[in-house]
C-alpha positions as CSV (number, residue, x, y, z in Angstrom):
1,X,0.0,-0.1,0.2
2,X,1.3,3.3,-0.9
3,X,0.3,6.2,1.2
4,X,1.9,9.1,-1.2
5,X,0.4,8.1,-4.8
6,X,1.5,11.4,-6.4
7,X,5.9,10.3,-5.5
8,X,4.5,7.3,-6.6
9,X,3.8,8.1,-9.9
10,X,6.5,11.2,-10.2
11,X,8.7,8.4,-9.5
12,X,7.1,5.6,-12.1
13,X,7.5,8.4,-14.8
14,X,10.8,9.5,-13.7
15,X,12.4,6.3,-13.9
16,X,10.2,5.3,-16.9
17,X,12.1,8.4,-18.8
18,X,15.5,7.1,-17.6
19,X,15.4,3.6,-19.3
20,X,13.0,5.0,-22.2
21,X,10.3,2.8,-21.8
22,X,7.6,3.9,-23.9
23,X,4.7,3.4,-21.8
24,X,4.3,3.7,-17.9
25,X,1.6,2.1,-15.3
26,X,0.5,4.3,-12.7
27,X,-2.3,3.0,-10.0
28,X,-5.1,5.1,-10.9
29,X,-6.5,8.2,-8.5
30,X,-8.7,11.3,-8.9
31,X,-5.3,13.1,-8.1
32,X,-3.7,10.9,-10.6
33,X,-6.0,11.4,-13.3
34,X,-5.5,15.5,-13.2
35,X,-1.5,15.6,-13.1
36,X,-1.9,13.4,-16.3
37,X,-4.0,15.6,-17.8
38,X,-2.1,18.5,-16.9
39,X,0.8,16.7,-18.2
40,X,-0.8,15.8,-21.5
41,X,-2.0,19.5,-22.3
42,X,1.4,21.2,-21.6
43,X,2.8,18.7,-24.1
44,X,5.2,16.8,-21.3
45,X,3.3,13.1,-22.3
46,X,2.2,12.0,-25.5
47,X,-1.7,10.4,-24.2
48,X,-3.2,8.6,-21.2
49,X,-5.5,5.9,-20.7
50,X,-7.8,5.0,-17.3
51,X,-8.2,0.9,-17.6
52,X,-11.4,-0.4,-15.1
53,X,-9.9,-3.9,-14.0
54,X,-11.7,-5.5,-11.8
55,X,-9.8,-5.7,-8.9
56,X,-7.5,-2.1,-9.4
57,X,-7.8,0.9,-11.9
58,X,-4.9,2.0,-13.3
59,X,-3.2,4.5,-15.9
60,X,-1.5,3.6,-19.0
61,X,0.8,7.3,-19.7
62,X,2.6,7.3,-23.2
63,X,6.0,8.9,-22.8
64,X,7.2,11.5,-25.2
65,X,9.9,11.3,-26.6
66,X,12.4,14.2,-29.1
67,X,14.9,13.1,-31.8
68,X,16.5,10.1,-33.2
69,X,18.3,9.4,-30.1
70,X,15.0,9.8,-28.0
71,X,15.7,12.4,-25.6
72,X,12.6,12.6,-23.0
73,X,11.0,15.7,-23.1
74,X,10.5,15.7,-19.4
75,X,13.8,16.2,-18.2
76,X,13.0,16.3,-14.4
77,X,10.1,15.8,-12.1
78,X,10.6,17.1,-8.6
79,X,8.0,16.7,-5.6
80,X,7.3,19.8,-3.0
81,X,4.8,19.3,-1.2
82,X,5.2,15.9,1.0
83,X,3.1,14.5,3.2
84,X,4.9,15.8,6.0
85,X,5.5,19.0,4.9
86,X,3.3,20.6,2.9
87,X,4.3,23.7,0.9
88,X,1.7,26.3,0.3
89,X,1.6,29.6,-2.2
90,X,-0.9,32.2,-2.0
91,X,-1.4,33.7,-5.3
92,X,1.1,36.7,-4.8
93,X,3.8,34.2,-4.3
94,X,3.7,31.8,-7.2
95,X,6.6,29.9,-8.2
96,X,8.9,30.1,-10.9
97,X,10.3,27.0,-12.6
98,X,13.3,27.1,-14.3
99,X,12.4,31.2,-15.4
100,X,9.0,29.8,-16.2
101,X,10.3,27.1,-18.6
102,X,9.0,24.6,-16.2
103,X,5.4,24.2,-14.2
104,X,4.3,23.7,-11.0
105,X,1.5,21.9,-10.5
106,X,-1.0,23.1,-7.7
107,X,-4.3,22.1,-6.2
108,X,-6.3,25.1,-5.6
109,X,-9.9,25.0,-4.5
110,X,-11.2,25.3,-8.5
111,X,-8.9,22.3,-8.8
112,X,-5.6,21.1,-9.6
113,X,-3.8,23.0,-12.2
114,X,-0.5,24.8,-13.4
115,X,1.1,27.7,-11.8
116,X,0.5,29.6,-14.6
117,X,-3.0,29.4,-14.3
118,X,-3.9,29.8,-10.7
119,X,-2.0,33.2,-12.0
120,X,-4.6,33.9,-14.6
121,X,-7.2,33.3,-12.1
122,X,-5.9,34.8,-9.1
123,X,-5.6,31.8,-6.7
124,X,-2.7,30.2,-4.0
125,X,-2.9,26.7,-3.0
126,X,-0.5,23.2,-2.2
127,X,2.6,23.2,-4.6
128,X,2.3,19.9,-5.6
129,X,5.5,19.1,-8.3
130,X,7.7,21.3,-10.2
131,X,8.4,19.6,-14.0
132,X,11.1,20.9,-16.3
C-alpha cells in the first residue's frame, strides 16, 4: 500500500523515462488523473488511458521523446509538498520554475492546475510538484 500516490506516480514516470520505456502503468486516483491531464495539455506526455480492471484501476501513460536519440521531453520531476511537510503558495508568491520554462502543478480550491493558470485566476494553493 502506497501512502503518497503523487510521489509514486512521479517516481514511476521518472524511472520509465530513464530507461526510455514507451508506456508506464500508474495506479489510478483522482489526483493522478488530474496530473496526467495537465501533463498532456502542457505537452510533456503523448496520451493516457484509464483502465478499470476488477480489483484495481490504473492509468497507462504514453511517454514522449524527441529526436533520433529519443531524448525524454520531461527533463526532471520534483515533488515539492510531501505528506510530512505541506508547501503552500498564495496568489502573490506563486513559484517560478526554471524562469518559467517549466511548470508547477498546484492543488487549488478550484481544482488542480498549473502555476500559470493559478496566476490568471488569481488564487494560490498547495504546490504539488515541479516539472521541466
